[in-house]
N, CA, C and O atoms as a Tinker XYZ file with bonds, in Angstrom:
   352  protein
     1  N      0.687000   -1.106000    0.105000    73     2
     2  CA     0.025000   -0.108000    0.111000    64     1     3
     3  C      0.983000    1.212000    0.309000    63     2     4     5
     4  O      1.855000    1.192000    1.178000    81     3
     5  N      0.772000    2.451000   -0.593000    73     3     6
     6  CA     1.034000    3.633000   -1.135000    64     5     7
     7  C      0.684000    4.355000    0.317000    63     6     8     9
     8  O     -0.417000    4.434000    0.862000    81     7
     9  N      1.858000    4.815000    0.733000    73     7    10
    10  CA     1.142000    5.543000    2.022000    64     9    11
    11  C      1.469000    7.162000    1.377000    63    10    12    13
    12  O      0.576000    7.966000    1.110000    81    11
    13  N      3.064000    7.438000    1.189000    73    11    14
    14  CA     3.485000    8.490000    0.565000    64    13    15
    15  C      4.027000    8.243000   -0.477000    63    14    16    17
    16  O      4.298000    7.073000   -0.748000    81    15
    17  N      4.311000    9.202000   -1.282000    73    15    18
    18  CA     5.485000    9.697000   -2.442000    64    17    19
    19  C      6.024000   10.754000   -2.190000    63    18    20    21
    20  O      5.267000   11.725000   -2.208000    81    19
    21  N      7.421000   11.003000   -1.878000    73    19    22
    22  CA     8.213000   12.134000   -2.050000    64    21    23
    23  C      8.950000   12.076000   -3.315000    63    22    24    25
    24  O      9.463000   11.054000   -3.770000    81    23
    25  N      8.969000   13.245000   -3.856000    73    23    26
    26  CA     9.262000   13.260000   -5.435000    64    25    27
    27  C     10.649000   14.295000   -5.371000    63    26    28    29
    28  O     10.548000   15.519000   -5.452000    81    27
    29  N     11.880000   13.611000   -5.219000    73    27    30
    30  CA    13.172000   14.521000   -5.365000    64    29    31
    31  C     13.710000   14.119000   -6.445000    63    30    32    33
    32  O     14.656000   13.334000   -6.378000    81    31
    33  N     13.269000   14.529000   -7.573000    73    31    34
    34  CA    13.718000   14.252000   -8.862000    64    33    35
    35  C     13.798000   15.767000   -9.399000    63    34    36    37
    36  O     13.068000   16.616000   -8.885000    81    35
    37  N     14.742000   16.121000  -10.498000    73    35    38
    38  CA    15.279000   17.394000  -10.772000    64    37    39
    39  C     14.591000   17.500000  -12.219000    63    38    40    41
    40  O     14.680000   18.516000  -12.907000    81    39
    41  N     14.030000   16.568000  -12.532000    73    39    42
    42  CA    13.205000   16.761000  -13.662000    64    41    43
    43  C     12.051000   15.810000  -13.510000    63    42    44    45
    44  O     12.293000   14.607000  -13.603000    81    43
    45  N     10.504000   16.323000  -13.227000    73    43    46
    46  CA     9.610000   15.774000  -12.823000    64    45    47
    47  C      8.583000   15.336000  -13.821000    63    46    48    49
    48  O      7.406000   15.130000  -13.524000    81    47
    49  N      9.264000   15.159000  -15.428000    73    47    50
    50  CA     8.731000   15.199000  -16.570000    64    49    51
    51  C      9.260000   13.547000  -17.199000    63    50    52    53
    52  O      8.925000   12.947000  -18.220000    81    51
    53  N     10.034000   13.247000  -16.295000    73    51    54
    54  CA    10.914000   11.650000  -16.702000    64    53    55
    55  C     10.094000   10.992000  -15.882000    63    54    56    57
    56  O      9.534000   11.425000  -14.875000    81    55
    57  N     10.034000    9.613000  -16.495000    73    55    58
    58  CA     9.616000    8.616000  -16.011000    64    57    59
    59  C     10.616000    7.376000  -14.802000    63    58    60    61
    60  O     10.364000    6.687000  -13.813000    81    59
    61  N     11.999000    7.746000  -15.826000    73    59    62
    62  CA    13.117000    6.872000  -15.335000    64    61    63
    63  C     13.528000    7.706000  -14.057000    63    62    64    65
    64  O     13.781000    8.901000  -13.907000    81    63
    65  N     13.496000    6.537000  -13.118000    73    63    66
    66  CA    14.066000    6.703000  -11.851000    64    65    67
    67  C     14.456000    6.058000  -10.993000    63    66    68    69
    68  O     13.969000    4.930000  -10.916000    81    67
    69  N     15.408000    6.430000  -10.054000    73    67    70
    70  CA    16.041000    5.446000   -9.135000    64    69    71
    71  C     15.207000    5.444000   -7.575000    63    70    72    73
    72  O     15.320000    6.539000   -7.025000    81    71
    73  N     14.721000    4.830000   -7.092000    73    71    74
    74  CA    13.723000    4.718000   -5.647000    64    73    75
    75  C     14.130000    4.146000   -4.810000    63    74    76    77
    76  O     14.673000    3.058000   -5.002000    81    75
    77  N     13.985000    4.763000   -3.432000    73    75    78
    78  CA    14.005000    4.389000   -2.120000    64    77    79
    79  C     12.674000    3.886000   -1.392000    63    78    80    81
    80  O     11.614000    4.396000   -1.753000    81    79
    81  N     12.668000    3.255000   -0.739000    73    79    82
    82  CA    11.319000    2.196000   -0.259000    64    81    83
    83  C     11.462000    2.438000    1.170000    63    82    84    85
    84  O     12.591000    2.171000    1.581000    81    83
    85  N     10.648000    2.865000    2.041000    73    83    86
    86  CA    10.565000    2.910000    3.639000    64    85    87
    87  C      9.214000    2.843000    4.064000    63    86    88    89
    88  O      8.199000    3.299000    3.537000    81    87
    89  N      9.418000    2.034000    5.368000    73    87    90
    90  CA     7.913000    2.152000    6.096000    64    89    91
    91  C      7.241000    3.443000    6.391000    63    90    92    93
    92  O      7.771000    4.342000    7.044000    81    91
    93  N      6.125000    3.488000    5.914000    73    91    94
    94  CA     5.679000    4.929000    5.876000    64    93    95
    95  C      5.536000    5.283000    7.588000    63    94    96    97
    96  O      5.587000    6.449000    7.979000    81    95
    97  N      5.377000    4.272000    8.415000    73    95    98
    98  CA     5.747000    5.204000    9.629000    64    97    99
    99  C      6.972000    5.498000    9.956000    63    98   100   101
   100  O      6.955000    5.591000   11.183000    81    99
   101  N      7.965000    5.689000    9.597000    73    99   102
   102  CA     9.475000    6.210000   10.152000    64   101   103
   103  C      8.820000    7.857000    9.342000    63   102   104   105
   104  O      9.580000    8.789000    9.603000    81   103
   105  N      7.950000    8.150000    8.719000    73   103   106
   106  CA     7.475000    9.372000    8.827000    64   105   107
   107  C      7.111000   10.208000    9.778000    63   106   108   109
   108  O      7.237000   11.431000    9.835000    81   107
   109  N      6.546000    9.292000   10.685000    73   107   110
   110  CA     5.565000   10.113000   12.035000    64   109   111
   111  C      6.089000   11.297000   12.460000    63   110   112   113
   112  O      5.345000   12.257000   12.664000    81   111
   113  N      7.461000   11.372000   12.649000    73   111   114
   114  CA     8.199000   12.221000   13.555000    64   113   115
   115  C      8.078000   13.453000   12.911000    63   114   116   117
   116  O      8.165000   14.457000   13.617000    81   115
   117  N      7.824000   13.627000   11.242000    73   115   118
   118  CA     7.949000   14.584000   10.353000    64   117   119
   119  C      6.552000   15.412000   11.093000    63   118   120   121
   120  O      5.604000   14.722000   11.467000    81   119
   121  N      6.524000   16.807000   11.250000    73   119   122
   122  CA     5.276000   17.733000   11.700000    64   121   123
   123  C      4.065000   17.810000   10.299000    63   122   124   125
   124  O      4.148000   18.229000    9.144000    81   123
   125  N      3.237000   17.329000   10.914000    73   123   126
   126  CA     2.322000   17.189000    9.597000    64   125   127
   127  C      1.864000   15.982000    9.019000    63   126   128   129
   128  O      0.974000   15.810000    8.185000    81   127
   129  N      2.665000   15.107000    9.634000    73   127   130
   130  CA     2.512000   13.611000    8.189000    64   129   131
   131  C      1.514000   12.960000    9.231000    63   130   132   133
   132  O      1.403000   12.804000   10.447000    81   131
   133  N      0.858000   12.674000    8.059000    73   131   134
   134  CA    -0.263000   11.008000    8.509000    64   133   135
   135  C      0.669000   10.115000    9.657000    63   134   136   137
   136  O      1.832000    9.754000    9.478000    81   135
   137  N     -0.045000    9.899000   10.702000    73   135   138
   138  CA     0.814000    8.810000   11.395000    64   137   139
   139  C      0.505000    7.604000   11.415000    63   138   140   141
   140  O     -0.614000    7.247000   11.783000    81   139
   141  N      1.486000    6.716000   11.004000    73   139   142
   142  CA     1.178000    5.378000   10.460000    64   141   143
   143  C      1.291000    4.574000   11.486000    63   142   144   145
   144  O      1.827000    5.025000   12.498000    81   143
   145  N      0.856000    3.321000   11.471000    73   143   146
   146  CA     1.301000    2.172000   12.649000    64   145   147
   147  C      2.961000    2.231000   12.791000    63   146   148   149
   148  O      3.756000    2.295000   11.853000    81   147
   149  N      3.285000    2.189000   14.274000    73   147   150
   150  CA     4.686000    2.563000   14.550000    64   149   151
   151  C      5.533000    0.855000   14.430000    63   150   152   153
   152  O      5.029000   -0.221000   14.110000    81   151
   153  N      6.723000    1.126000   14.762000    73   151   154
   154  CA     7.960000   -0.073000   14.864000    64   153   155
   155  C      7.397000   -1.014000   15.754000    63   154   156   157
   156  O      7.742000   -2.183000   15.577000    81   155
   157  N      6.623000   -0.775000   16.653000    73   155   158
   158  CA     6.816000   -1.652000   17.640000    64   157   159
   159  C      5.534000   -2.878000   17.088000    63   158   160   161
   160  O      5.609000   -4.080000   17.345000    81   159
   161  N      4.415000   -2.230000   16.304000    73   159   162
   162  CA     3.738000   -2.914000   15.532000    64   161   163
   163  C      3.896000   -3.475000   13.890000    63   162   164   165
   164  O      3.137000   -4.323000   13.421000    81   163
   165  N      4.745000   -2.995000   13.311000    73   163   166
   166  CA     5.146000   -3.400000   11.859000    64   165   167
   167  C      5.981000   -4.192000   11.736000    63   166   168   169
   168  O      5.961000   -4.862000   10.703000    81   167
   169  N      7.207000   -4.465000   12.888000    73   167   170
   170  CA     8.154000   -5.324000   12.933000    64   169   171
   171  C      7.609000   -6.791000   12.790000    63   170   172   173
   172  O      8.283000   -7.537000   12.079000    81   171
   173  N      6.348000   -7.358000   13.441000    73   171   174
   174  CA     6.158000   -8.547000   13.349000    64   173   175
   175  C      4.925000   -8.754000   12.218000    63   174   176   177
   176  O      4.083000   -9.652000   12.239000    81   175
   177  N      5.052000   -7.672000   11.224000    73   175   178
   178  CA     4.174000   -7.858000    9.874000    64   177   179
   179  C      5.076000   -8.178000    8.813000    63   178   180   181
   180  O      6.220000   -7.808000    8.548000    81   179
   181  N      4.123000   -9.099000    8.179000    73   179   182
   182  CA     4.741000  -10.423000    7.299000    64   181   183
   183  C      5.508000   -9.490000    6.203000    63   182   184   185
   184  O      6.589000   -9.870000    5.753000    81   183
   185  N      4.796000   -7.991000    5.695000    73   183   186
   186  CA     5.618000   -7.564000    4.875000    64   185   187
   187  C      6.497000   -6.638000    5.804000    63   186   188   189
   188  O      6.347000   -5.512000    5.331000    81   187
   189  N      7.065000   -6.584000    6.540000    73   187   190
   190  CA     8.114000   -5.546000    7.547000    64   189   191
   191  C      9.151000   -5.786000    6.280000    63   190   192   193
   192  O      9.505000   -6.882000    5.848000    81   191
   193  N      9.539000   -4.510000    5.804000    73   191   194
   194  CA    11.168000   -4.136000    6.071000    64   193   195
   195  C     11.688000   -3.104000    6.516000    63   194   196   197
   196  O     11.031000   -2.443000    7.321000    81   195
   197  N     12.872000   -2.710000    6.170000    73   195   198
   198  CA    13.441000   -1.335000    7.296000    64   197   199
   199  C     13.462000   -0.332000    5.858000    63   198   200   201
   200  O     12.980000    0.799000    5.790000    81   199
   201  N     14.156000   -1.079000    4.748000    73   199   202
   202  CA    14.794000   -0.125000    3.420000    64   201   203
   203  C     14.821000   -1.203000    2.303000    63   202   204   205
   204  O     15.283000   -2.342000    2.375000    81   203
   205  N     14.097000   -0.457000    1.039000    73   203   206
   206  CA    14.477000   -1.381000   -0.163000    64   205   207
   207  C     14.609000   -0.582000   -0.952000    63   206   208   209
   208  O     13.915000    0.419000   -0.773000    81   207
   209  N     15.505000   -0.588000   -2.169000    73   207   210
   210  CA    15.717000    0.310000   -3.159000    64   209   211
   211  C     15.982000   -0.314000   -4.732000    63   210   212   213
   212  O     16.588000   -1.369000   -4.918000    81   211
   213  N     15.470000    0.450000   -5.723000    73   211   214
   214  CA    15.289000   -0.164000   -7.075000    64   213   215
   215  C     16.099000    1.133000   -7.805000    63   214   216   217
   216  O     15.834000    2.335000   -7.765000    81   215
   217  N     17.057000    0.498000   -8.403000    73   215   218
   218  CA    17.555000    1.422000   -9.751000    64   217   219
   219  C     17.324000    1.419000  -11.117000    63   218   220   221
   220  O     17.268000    0.304000  -11.637000    81   219
   221  N     17.134000    2.667000  -12.034000    73   219   222
   222  CA    17.110000    2.055000  -13.468000    64   221   223
   223  C     15.737000    1.522000  -13.416000    63   222   224   225
   224  O     15.476000    0.572000  -14.155000    81   223
   225  N     14.682000    2.075000  -12.524000    73   223   226
   226  CA    13.463000    1.465000  -13.349000    64   225   227
   227  C     12.631000    2.512000  -13.578000    63   226   228   229
   228  O     13.247000    3.514000  -13.941000    81   227
   229  N     11.212000    2.673000  -13.483000    73   227   230
   230  CA    10.113000    3.836000  -13.876000    64   229   231
   231  C      9.235000    4.005000  -12.565000    63   230   232   233
   232  O      9.415000    3.212000  -11.641000    81   231
   233  N      8.468000    4.825000  -12.477000    73   231   234
   234  CA     7.352000    4.650000  -11.626000    64   233   235
   235  C      6.428000    3.718000  -11.596000    63   234   236   237
   236  O      5.979000    3.298000  -10.530000    81   235
   237  N      5.971000    3.214000  -12.957000    73   235   238
   238  CA     5.045000    2.382000  -12.200000    64   237   239
   239  C      5.573000    1.239000  -11.769000    63   238   240   241
   240  O      4.908000    0.750000  -10.855000    81   239
   241  N      6.810000    0.430000  -12.172000    73   239   242
   242  CA     7.157000   -0.438000  -11.474000    64   241   243
   243  C      7.882000    0.000000   -9.979000    63   242   244   245
   244  O      8.365000   -0.872000   -9.256000    81   243
   245  N      7.899000    1.185000   -9.670000    73   243   246
   246  CA     8.246000    1.539000   -7.980000    64   245   247
   247  C      7.023000    1.189000   -7.752000    63   246   248   249
   248  O      6.944000    0.279000   -6.927000    81   247
   249  N      5.580000    1.734000   -8.357000    73   247   250
   250  CA     4.313000    1.707000   -7.574000    64   249   251
   251  C      3.772000   -0.201000   -7.595000    63   250   252   253
   252  O      3.027000   -0.718000   -6.763000    81   251
   253  N      4.205000   -0.668000   -8.391000    73   251   254
   254  CA     3.777000   -2.515000   -8.606000    64   253   255
   255  C      4.724000   -2.788000   -7.120000    63   254   256   257
   256  O      4.107000   -3.595000   -6.424000    81   255
   257  N      5.775000   -2.431000   -6.586000    73   255   258
   258  CA     6.293000   -2.960000   -5.854000    64   257   259
   259  C      5.860000   -3.040000   -4.284000    63   258   260   261
   260  O      6.218000   -3.834000   -3.414000    81   259
   261  N      5.079000   -2.080000   -4.239000    73   259   262
   262  CA     4.696000   -1.875000   -2.994000    64   261   263
   263  C      3.194000   -1.752000   -2.782000    63   262   264   265
   264  O      2.635000   -1.540000   -1.706000    81   263
   265  N      2.485000   -1.959000   -4.279000    73   263   266
   266  CA     1.076000   -1.718000   -4.194000    64   265   267
   267  C      0.522000   -2.981000   -3.105000    63   266   268   269
   268  O     -0.184000   -2.749000   -2.124000    81   267
   269  N      0.994000   -4.309000   -3.501000    73   267   270
   270  CA     0.697000   -5.222000   -2.301000    64   269   271
   271  C      0.959000   -5.271000   -1.442000    63   270   272   273
   272  O      0.102000   -5.842000   -0.768000    81   271
   273  N      1.855000   -4.945000   -0.854000    73   271   274
   274  CA     2.323000   -4.763000    0.703000    64   273   275
   275  C      0.686000   -4.463000    1.335000    63   274   276   277
   276  O     -0.286000   -4.051000    0.701000    81   275
   277  N      0.768000   -4.799000    2.688000    73   275   278
   278  CA    -0.511000   -4.798000    3.331000    64   277   279
   279  C     -0.345000   -3.399000    4.512000    63   278   280   281
   280  O     -1.234000   -2.861000    5.171000    81   279
   281  N      1.432000   -3.031000    4.451000    73   279   282
   282  CA     1.436000   -1.987000    5.329000    64   281   283
   283  C      1.946000   -0.918000    4.478000    63   282   284   285
   284  O      2.658000   -1.170000    3.506000    81   283
   285  N      1.554000    0.455000    4.859000    73   283   286
   286  CA     2.002000    1.607000    4.185000    64   285   287
   287  C      3.592000    2.056000    4.009000    63   286   288   289
   288  O      4.496000    1.890000    4.828000    81   287
   289  N      3.656000    2.612000    2.828000    73   287   290
   290  CA     4.901000    2.563000    2.264000    64   289   291
   291  C      5.517000    4.142000    1.485000    63   290   292   293
   292  O      4.950000    4.819000    0.627000    81   291
   293  N      6.720000    4.354000    2.086000    73   291   294
   294  CA     7.203000    5.360000    1.245000    64   293   295
   295  C      7.831000    5.745000    0.359000    63   294   296   297
   296  O      9.061000    5.743000    0.417000    81   295
   297  N      7.203000    6.154000   -0.635000    73   295   298
   298  CA     8.185000    5.694000   -1.772000    64   297   299
   299  C      9.113000    7.065000   -2.295000    63   298   300   301
   300  O      8.389000    8.013000   -2.597000    81   299
   301  N     10.214000    7.255000   -2.411000    73   299   302
   302  CA    11.109000    8.477000   -2.819000    64   301   303
   303  C     11.710000    8.429000   -3.727000    63   302   304   305
   304  O     12.817000    7.892000   -3.766000    81   303
   305  N     11.022000    9.095000   -4.909000    73   303   306
   306  CA    11.735000    9.302000   -6.242000    64   305   307
   307  C     13.010000    9.825000   -6.265000    63   306   308   309
   308  O     13.509000   10.493000   -5.360000    81   307
   309  N     13.530000    9.520000   -7.299000    73   307   310
   310  CA    15.416000   10.194000   -7.646000    64   309   311
   311  C     15.396000   10.306000   -9.015000    63   310   312   313
   312  O     14.656000    9.695000   -9.786000    81   311
   313  N     16.309000   11.176000   -9.303000    73   311   314
   314  CA    16.878000   10.987000  -11.064000    64   313   315
   315  C     17.282000    9.891000  -11.295000    63   314   316   317
   316  O     18.158000    9.563000  -10.495000    81   315
   317  N     16.996000    8.969000  -12.208000    73   315   318
   318  CA    17.570000    7.739000  -12.727000    64   317   319
   319  C     18.955000    7.928000  -13.050000    63   318   320   321
   320  O     19.337000    8.635000  -13.983000    81   319
   321  N     19.826000    7.188000  -12.145000    73   319   322
   322  CA    21.357000    7.348000  -11.965000    64   321   323
   323  C     21.865000    7.781000  -11.031000    63   322   324   325
   324  O     23.070000    7.763000  -10.781000    81   323
   325  N     20.801000    8.332000  -10.243000    73   323   326
   326  CA    21.689000    9.190000   -8.870000    64   325   327
   327  C     22.210000    8.244000   -7.907000    63   326   328   329
   328  O     23.111000    8.733000   -7.225000    81   327
   329  N     21.867000    6.800000   -7.585000    73   327   330
   330  CA    21.602000    5.832000   -6.833000    64   329   331
   331  C     22.003000    6.764000   -5.344000    63   330   332   333
   332  O     23.079000    7.064000   -4.827000    81   331
   333  N     20.609000    7.023000   -4.987000    73   331   334
   334  CA    21.038000    7.455000   -3.402000    64   333   335
   335  C     21.203000    6.503000   -2.468000    63   334   336   337
   336  O     21.921000    6.946000   -1.572000    81   335
   337  N     20.931000    5.610000   -2.308000    73   335   338
   338  CA    21.193000    4.451000   -1.852000    64   337   339
   339  C     22.697000    4.222000   -1.078000    63   338   340   341
   340  O     23.017000    4.032000    0.096000    81   339
   341  N     23.314000    4.319000   -2.133000    73   339   342
   342  CA    24.503000    4.467000   -2.298000    64   341   343
   343  C     25.723000    5.403000   -1.357000    63   342   344   345
   344  O     26.920000    5.222000   -1.132000    81   343
   345  N     24.724000    6.475000   -0.958000    73   343   346
   346  CA    25.679000    7.708000   -0.365000    64   345   347
   347  C     25.045000    7.448000    1.429000    63   346   348   349
   348  O     25.170000    8.296000    2.312000    81   347
   349  N     24.520000    6.367000    1.570000    73   347   350
   350  CA    24.124000    6.178000    2.852000    64   349   351
   351  C     25.428000    5.690000    3.601000    63   350   352
   352  O     25.389000    5.431000    4.804000    81   351
């Protein structure tokens, strides 16, 4: 299930992207954010993950990856080729 989509692309008209996925409950501390189920409850969830990335993909595939998850997922979109997860 898509909880949030954060678009950090410099070209919002290009569908080629690098994507980072996180459980939407990680957004809870942000002011004004929707409060999703917290870690205490989601760690035992069958779909639980802490972080996932996809490179050189498109927005449709990114949505497909999390659409069948039963916990809310935040999708971070970046310009294709930027590989944002490598900077961690």
